[in-house]
C-alpha positions in Angstrom: -127.1 99.9 -54.0 -129.3 98.3 -56.7 -133.1 98.7 -56.5 -135.0 95.7 -55.1 -135.9 93.1 -57.7 -139.4 91.7 -57.8 -139.6 88.0 -56.8 -141.3 85.4 -58.8 -144.9 85.3 -57.6 -146.8 82.1 -57.2 -149.9 81.4 -59.4 -152.1 82.1 -56.4 -151.5 84.5 -53.6 -151.6 82.8 -50.3 -153.6 84.2 -47.4 -150.6 84.2 -45.1 -148.5 86.6 -47.2 -147.8 89.9 -45.6 -147.1 92.9 -47.7 -143.8 92.8 -49.5 -140.7 93.9 -47.5 -137.2 94.5 -48.7 -134.4 92.0 -48.0 -131.1 93.7 -48.6 -127.4 92.8 -48.2 -125.1 95.8 -48.0 -122.0 96.7 -46.1 -121.8 93.2 -44.5 -125.3 93.6 -43.1 -128.5 91.6 -43.9 -131.6 93.8 -43.7 -134.9 92.1 -43.4 -137.4 94.9 -43.4 -136.2 97.0 -40.4 -134.3 94.2 -38.7 -130.6 94.1 -39.2 -128.3 91.1 -38.9 -124.5 91.3 -39.2 -123.5 88.7 -41.8 -120.6 87.5 -39.6 -123.2 86.5 -36.9 -125.3 84.3 -39.2 -124.8 80.7 -38.3 -127.5 79.1 -40.4 -129.5 80.0 -43.5 -131.9 77.3 -44.7 -135.1 76.6 -46.5 -137.7 74.3 -45.0 -141.4 73.5 -45.3 -143.9 74.4 -42.6 -146.8 72.0 -43.0 -150.2 72.6 -41.4 -150.8 70.3 -38.4 -153.8 68.6 -39.8 -154.0 66.1 -37.0 -154.2 68.9 -34.4 -156.9 70.6 -36.5 -158.9 67.4 -36.4 -158.3 66.9 -32.7 -159.4 70.5 -32.0 -162.5 70.0 -34.2 -163.9 66.8 -32.6 -164.8 68.1 -29.1 -166.6 71.1 -30.6 -168.5 68.9 -33.0 -169.5 66.6 -30.2 -170.7 69.6 -28.1 -172.8 70.9 -31.0 -174.2 67.5 -31.8 -175.2 67.0 -28.1 -177.0 70.3 -28.2 -178.7 69.4 -31.5 -179.8 66.0 -30.1 -181.2 67.8 -27.0 -183.2 70.1 -29.3 -184.4 67.2 -31.4 -185.7 65.3 -28.4 -187.7 68.4 -27.3 -188.9 68.9 -30.8 -187.7 72.5 -30.7 -187.5 73.6 -34.3 -186.0 77.0 -33.4 -183.2 75.3 -31.3 -182.4 73.0 -34.2 -182.3 75.9 -36.6 -180.1 77.8 -34.1 -177.7 74.9 -34.2 -177.2 75.1 -37.9 -175.1 78.3 -37.7 -172.5 76.9 -35.3 -172.3 73.7 -37.4 -171.7 75.7 -40.6 -169.1 77.9 -38.8 -167.3 74.8 -37.4 -167.4 73.1 -40.8 -166.0 76.3 -42.5 -163.3 76.7 -39.9 -162.3 73.0 -40.1 -162.1 73.0 -43.9 -160.1 76.2 -43.8 -157.5 74.7 -41.4 -157.3 71.4 -43.3 -156.8 73.1 -46.7 -154.0 75.4 -45.7 -151.1 75.0 -48.1 -147.5 74.0 -47.1 -145.5 77.1 -46.5 -142.0 77.3 -48.0 -139.8 79.6 -45.8 -136.2 80.6 -45.4 -134.9 80.9 -41.9 -131.9 82.9 -40.9 -130.4 82.2 -37.5 -127.7 84.1 -35.7 -125.3 83.1 -33.0 -127.1 85.2 -30.5 -130.6 83.7 -30.8 -132.5 86.2 -33.0 -133.8 84.8 -36.3 -135.7 85.9 -39.3 -138.2 84.0 -41.4 -139.2 85.1 -44.9 -141.1 83.4 -47.7 -141.4 83.7 -51.5 -144.0 82.3 -53.8 -141.5 80.0 -55.5 -139.4 77.4 -53.6 -136.6 77.5 -56.2 -136.4 81.3 -55.9 -136.1 80.8 -52.1 -133.2 78.4 -52.6 -131.5 80.9 -54.9 -131.9 83.5 -52.2 -130.1 81.2 -49.7 -127.3 80.8 -52.1 -127.0 84.6 -52.5 -126.9 85.1 -48.8 -124.2 82.5 -48.4 -122.3 84.1 -51.3 -122.5 87.5 -49.5 -121.1 85.9 -46.3 -118.2 84.5 -48.2 -117.7 87.6 -50.4 -117.9 90.9 -48.4 -118.3 93.1 -51.4 -121.6 91.4 -52.4 -124.7 93.6 -52.3 -128.2 92.9 -53.5 -131.8 93.8 -52.7 -135.1 92.1 -53.4 -138.7 92.0 -52.2 -139.8 89.1 -50.0 -142.8 88.4 -47.7 -143.0 87.5 -44.0 -145.4 84.7 -43.1 -148.1 85.9 -40.8 -149.5 82.6 -39.8 -150.2 81.2 -36.3 -147.1 79.0 -36.1 -149.0 76.7 -33.7 -151.1 75.5 -36.7 -147.9 74.4 -38.5 -145.5 71.6 -37.9 -141.7 72.1 -38.3 -139.6 69.0 -38.0 -136.3 70.0 -36.6 -134.0 69.9 -33.7 -135.4 69.5 -30.2 -133.3 70.2 -27.2 -133.9 69.9 -23.4 -130.8 71.3 -21.7 -132.3 72.2 -18.3 -132.5 70.1 -15.2 -131.5 66.6 -14.4 -133.5 65.1 -17.3 -131.2 66.6 -20.0 -131.6 64.6 -23.2 -129.3 66.8 -25.3 -130.4 67.2 -29.0 -132.8 64.7 -30.4 -132.9 64.2 -34.2 -136.2 63.2 -35.6 
């Protein structure tokens, strides 16, 4: 088994990158860290972009801003300088938190889905390198003798802050709409 190769690193290291882990194909198995997926159970390998949900960030920010502004206005009417000063810290924190959520970069990831439901998501600093990784996994599925190993990262983001446009399925109950392509 070859030693893992180092991936191409991005110019800046993203805050969401976890420590490197080894992605390895050997003996018809795909290892992603300690998780193991038989290559014959893999039904889809694809790259996609997870974009931050900036509209949700703004919608989450507005109610807090209104609350702080109401408190600030109440302190101003009373002429309470200490209360106005105490409002400055929450305003600064809200502004920092809001800017941080708005400036999150798009996240390029590779998803591996199996026929049984489990999936793996990994990322690399370079989108082209990620696409080459997909090609290598597909080649390993088609050619059982293929083996390789490299370092990747797993995103450690709150997936609720990101938007992934993909398949939506409602298959329960009388309101079954099947699969909706967006």
